[in-house]
N, C-alpha and C positions, 0 to 999 in steps of 0.2 A: 571453573567455567560457569558462566550464567546458563540458565536453562535454555534449551533450544527454543527460540521464538523468532517471529518476524523481526522484532527490534534488534536482535543480536545476529541476524543473518546478513551475509555479505550482499545479497541481492535486494535488500530492502532499502528504500529511499524515504526518509522521514519527510512528512509534509507539514503537519500541524498537530497540536494537542487540543483537547477539549476537556474542560473542567466539569465534572459531574456535580450534582447537588451535594454529594457527600464530601466534596473538596478533592476527591481523587482525580488525577489527570489521566486521560486515555489518549494514547499516542496513535496517530493515523499516518499511513505512508503507502507508497506504491511498491508492489512486488515487481521487480524487473528481471525475474528469472527467465521469462520467455518474452517474445516480441509482443507489442501492443495488440489488444483485441480490437478488431474493426467493428464499429457499430453504425447502423444505418442512420440517416437523418431523422431526428426526433423533435427538434425544436427550431423550426424555420423562423419563428418570431424572434429568436435569440441569435440569429445569424448562423445557426448550425444546420445549413441546408445541404451539406455534403457528408460523405462518410467520414467518421472521425476515428482515430486510434486512441485507445485508453489502456493504461496499465491497471491491473486489478488493485483496488484500494483495500488495505487490510488494517486491522488493529494490531498494535505492537505486540500484544501477548498471544496473537494467533500463531499457528505453526502449520507446517506441511511436511511431507516426506522428502522434500528436496533441500532441506536446510543445510547450509554450509556456514560455518563461523566466519565472522569478519576477520581480516588479517590482523595479527597482533593480539587477538583475544583468545 
């Protein structure tokens, strides 16, 4: 089994990866373990003039105490 991490968790939804100057790729995704977090309007000039719901964005090698392996892994 892979080490418990966001990347191998059933609640994690991959979004994109980012290449570091070292050439290593860092994976980013959303944790969907809980419902979205509501955030007040912060950028009216971008059209975000109402409350928005966001899932926490995490790095693939992060981890938490609620890890559950993806099915089949």
